[in-house]
C-alpha positions as CSV (number, residue, x, y, z in Angstrom):
1,X,3.3,3.5,21.4
2,X,1.2,5.9,23.4
3,X,1.0,8.3,20.5
4,X,1.0,6.0,17.3
5,X,-2.1,4.4,19.4
6,X,-3.7,7.8,20.1
7,X,-2.8,8.3,15.7
8,X,-4.4,5.9,14.9
9,X,-8.0,5.3,16.7
10,X,-8.0,9.1,14.9
11,X,-7.7,8.0,11.7
12,X,-10.2,5.0,12.5
13,X,-13.3,8.1,13.5
14,X,-12.0,9.7,10.8
15,X,-12.8,7.0,8.5
16,X,-15.3,5.8,10.1
17,X,-17.4,9.5,10.6
18,X,-17.4,9.6,6.8
19,X,-19.4,6.0,6.1
20,X,-22.8,7.9,7.6
21,X,-22.0,10.7,5.1
22,X,-21.4,8.1,1.9
23,X,-24.9,6.9,3.2
24,X,-26.5,9.2,2.7
25,X,-25.2,10.5,-0.3
26,X,-26.2,7.3,-1.7
27,X,-30.2,7.9,-0.3
28,X,-30.8,10.7,-1.9
29,X,-30.2,9.6,-4.9
30,X,-26.2,10.7,-6.0
31,X,-23.4,7.9,-6.9
32,X,-21.0,5.7,-5.1
33,X,-17.9,7.5,-6.4
34,X,-16.9,9.5,-3.1
35,X,-17.0,4.9,-2.5
36,X,-14.9,4.7,-5.3
37,X,-12.5,7.6,-5.0
38,X,-12.2,5.5,-1.3
39,X,-11.1,2.5,-2.2
40,X,-8.9,3.5,-5.1
41,X,-6.5,6.2,-2.6
42,X,-6.7,2.9,-0.4
43,X,-5.5,0.4,-2.9
44,X,-2.3,2.7,-3.9
45,X,-1.5,3.6,-1.0
46,X,-1.7,0.0,0.9
47,X,0.4,-1.1,-2.2
48,X,3.0,1.7,-2.1
49,X,3.8,0.8,2.1
50,X,3.6,-2.4,2.0
51,X,6.1,-2.3,-1.3
52,X,8.2,-0.4,0.5
53,X,8.5,-1.8,3.9
54,X,9.0,-5.5,1.3
55,X,12.0,-3.5,-0.3
56,X,13.6,-1.6,3.0
57,X,13.6,-4.8,4.6
58,X,15.2,-6.9,1.5
59,X,17.5,-4.4,1.0
60,X,18.6,-4.5,4.5
61,X,19.1,-8.0,4.9
62,X,21.1,-8.2,2.0
63,X,23.5,-5.8,2.6
64,X,23.8,-7.1,5.7
65,X,24.9,-10.4,3.9
66,X,27.5,-8.8,2.3
67,X,28.4,-7.2,4.7
68,X,29.8,-10.8,7.0
69,X,30.8,-12.5,3.2
70,X,31.7,-10.3,0.6
71,X,32.7,-12.5,-1.5
72,X,28.7,-14.0,-2.2
73,X,28.2,-9.8,-3.3
74,X,27.3,-11.0,-6.8
75,X,24.6,-14.3,-5.2
76,X,23.5,-12.4,-3.1
77,X,22.9,-8.5,-5.8
78,X,21.3,-11.0,-8.3
79,X,19.0,-12.7,-5.6
80,X,18.2,-9.3,-4.2
81,X,16.6,-7.5,-7.5
82,X,14.9,-10.6,-8.2
83,X,13.2,-10.1,-4.6
84,X,12.4,-6.0,-5.6
85,X,11.6,-6.5,-9.0
86,X,8.4,-9.6,-7.1
87,X,8.5,-6.5,-4.8
88,X,6.5,-4.2,-7.5
89,X,4.7,-6.4,-9.1
90,X,2.4,-6.6,-5.8
91,X,2.4,-2.6,-5.6
92,X,1.9,-2.3,-10.1
93,X,-1.2,-5.0,-8.5
94,X,-2.7,-2.7,-6.9
95,X,-2.5,0.2,-9.0
96,X,-3.7,-1.8,-11.6
97,X,-6.5,-2.3,-8.8
98,X,-7.1,1.2,-8.7
99,X,-7.4,1.5,-12.3
100,X,-10.2,-1.1,-12.4
101,X,-12.1,0.2,-9.9
102,X,-11.6,3.8,-10.9
103,X,-12.5,3.3,-14.6
104,X,-16.1,1.8,-12.6
105,X,-16.3,6.3,-11.6
106,X,-18.9,6.9,-13.8
């Protein structure tokens, strides 16, 4: 747990240290392409991470349900596939937002 908190702290410091650099670029008359690029990367990364966690939990629950009641495997698999499609649609929304942000660059 301590290692995780240390890594989280280092990540936060690195992320926050980039903000003044972006502000200096803006003050010098530069564009906001750097901030948009970071936002695009974060949109896709967070969507993919959350989708992966959700899909893993869904498959885990379905496999446990099938192991407990093999006779209901057809209904469980159907509901699992529908749930996975819903989770994946949320990841695709993140990708669409990333493309919209990339359209703002220029």
